[in-house]
C-alpha positions as CSV (number, residue, x, y, z in Angstrom):
1,M,109.2,102.8,99.1
2,R,108.4,100.9,102.4
3,A,103.9,99.4,101.8
4,I,101.8,101.5,102.7
5,E,99.5,100.4,106.0
6,I,95.7,100.8,104.5
7,L,92.8,100.2,106.9
8,L,89.7,99.3,105.0
9,T,86.4,99.7,107.0
10,E,83.6,97.4,104.6
11,D,81.0,95.0,105.8
12,N,80.3,93.7,102.1
13,P,82.0,90.9,101.4
14,A,82.0,92.1,97.3
15,D,83.3,95.6,97.6
16,I,86.5,94.0,100.2
17,L,87.3,91.6,96.7
18,L,86.8,94.5,94.7
19,T,89.1,96.5,96.8
20,E,91.8,93.9,97.3
21,E,91.3,93.3,93.5
22,A,91.7,97.0,92.5
23,F,95.0,97.6,94.7
24,E,96.3,94.2,93.4
25,E,95.6,95.9,89.4
26,A,96.7,99.5,90.2
27,E,100.3,98.1,92.4
28,F,100.6,99.7,94.7
29,P,102.6,98.4,97.5
30,C,100.7,97.9,100.5
31,R,99.2,96.0,103.3
32,L,95.3,96.3,103.2
33,H,93.7,95.4,106.2
34,V,90.1,94.9,107.0
35,A,87.2,95.8,109.1
36,R,84.1,94.4,108.7
37,D,82.1,97.1,110.5
38,G,82.6,100.7,113.1
39,V,82.9,98.8,116.1
40,E,86.2,96.5,114.7
41,G,87.5,99.3,113.1
42,L,87.8,101.0,115.9
43,A,89.0,98.0,118.1
44,F,92.0,97.5,115.4
45,L,92.9,101.0,115.6
46,R,93.1,100.9,118.8
47,R,95.1,97.6,118.8
48,E,92.8,95.8,121.2
49,G,91.5,92.3,121.7
50,P,92.9,89.9,118.6
51,H,94.2,93.4,117.2
52,A,96.6,93.8,119.6
53,G,99.5,94.3,117.4
54,A,98.3,95.8,114.3
55,P,100.0,98.1,112.3
56,T,98.6,101.9,112.5
57,P,97.2,102.2,109.2
58,D,98.8,105.3,107.1
59,V,95.3,105.7,105.5
60,I,91.7,104.9,106.1
61,L,89.7,104.1,103.3
62,M,86.0,104.0,105.3
63,D,82.3,103.3,104.1
64,L,79.4,105.1,105.5
65,N,77.0,102.1,106.1
66,M,77.7,99.5,108.4
67,P,76.7,98.0,110.9
68,R,77.1,98.5,114.5
69,L,78.7,101.7,114.1
70,S,78.6,103.6,111.1
71,G,81.2,105.1,109.4
72,L,80.2,108.8,110.5
73,E,79.8,107.4,113.8
74,L,83.6,106.1,113.7
75,L,85.2,109.3,111.8
76,D,83.6,111.3,115.2
77,I,85.3,109.2,117.4
78,L,88.4,109.0,115.0
79,K,88.7,113.1,114.9
80,E,88.3,113.7,118.3
81,D,91.2,111.1,119.4
82,P,95.1,112.8,120.2
83,Q,96.0,109.2,119.2
84,L,94.4,108.8,116.3
85,Q,93.4,112.0,114.4
86,H,96.4,112.3,112.3
87,I,95.0,109.6,110.4
88,P,93.8,110.7,106.7
89,V,90.4,109.5,106.1
90,I,88.6,108.8,102.3
91,V,85.2,107.9,102.8
92,L,84.8,105.2,100.2
93,T,80.9,104.1,99.9
94,T,78.0,103.6,97.9
95,S,76.2,107.0,99.2
96,R,75.6,110.2,97.4
97,A,73.4,111.9,99.0
98,E,74.4,115.5,99.6
99,E,74.0,115.3,103.5
100,D,76.7,112.4,103.9
101,V,79.1,114.0,101.8
102,W,78.5,117.1,104.3
103,R,78.5,115.3,107.8
104,S,81.5,113.6,105.9
105,Y,83.3,117.0,105.5
106,K,82.6,118.3,109.0
107,L,83.7,115.6,110.9
108,H,87.2,116.3,109.2
109,A,87.6,113.2,106.0
110,N,90.2,114.5,104.5
111,A,88.2,112.5,100.9
112,Y,84.4,111.6,99.6
113,I,84.6,109.3,97.4
114,P,81.4,108.2,96.0
115,K,81.5,104.3,95.2
116,P,81.9,103.8,91.2
117,V,79.9,101.4,89.5
118,S,81.5,99.6,87.0
119,I,85.0,97.4,88.2
120,G,87.0,99.2,85.3
121,E,86.4,102.9,87.3
122,F,86.7,101.6,90.6
123,V,90.1,100.5,89.5
124,E,90.4,104.1,88.4
125,V,89.8,105.2,91.2
126,I,92.1,103.6,93.5
127,R,94.5,104.1,90.6
128,S,94.2,107.9,91.4
129,L,94.0,107.9,94.8
130,G,97.0,105.6,95.0
131,N,98.6,108.2,93.2
132,F,98.0,111.2,95.3
133,W,97.9,109.4,98.8
134,F,100.8,107.2,98.3
135,T,103.3,109.2,96.0
136,V,102.1,112.5,96.5
137,A,101.1,113.8,99.3
138,A,103.4,113.6,102.6
139,L,102.0,112.0,104.8
140,P,102.2,111.8,108.9
141,S,104.0,109.5,110.9
142,G,101.7,109.4,114.1
143,P,100.2,111.5,116.5
144,R,102.6,114.5,118.6
């Protein structure tokens, strides 16, 4: 099984580290790429600037509360772009606001997951996420 390419758009260094550790503990063959805000995430996806050689991610894990370009703004752009709209987007955020849940799904997020508080719960969420998205679900290999 090839390593799954994952783009994590997250501005909080502690959450980035926690996500990296959770994937290591869950033992999924993946390559985690990090974009620290929505602008950098979009540049990665469009292979612009320093991201010219970036792979197309199989899945995007997206925080909503990011500087420069929020997760909802980025999600809106992605789902309107024929070259990027096929990539599943999983919102992984601290927000539990009903409006954020609704807006995310209206913008065609594939899942909305509030970040758990404890490290153990977070690892379990990543393990469950990996089990579903990387072993059960069929992922598209690119745009058509």
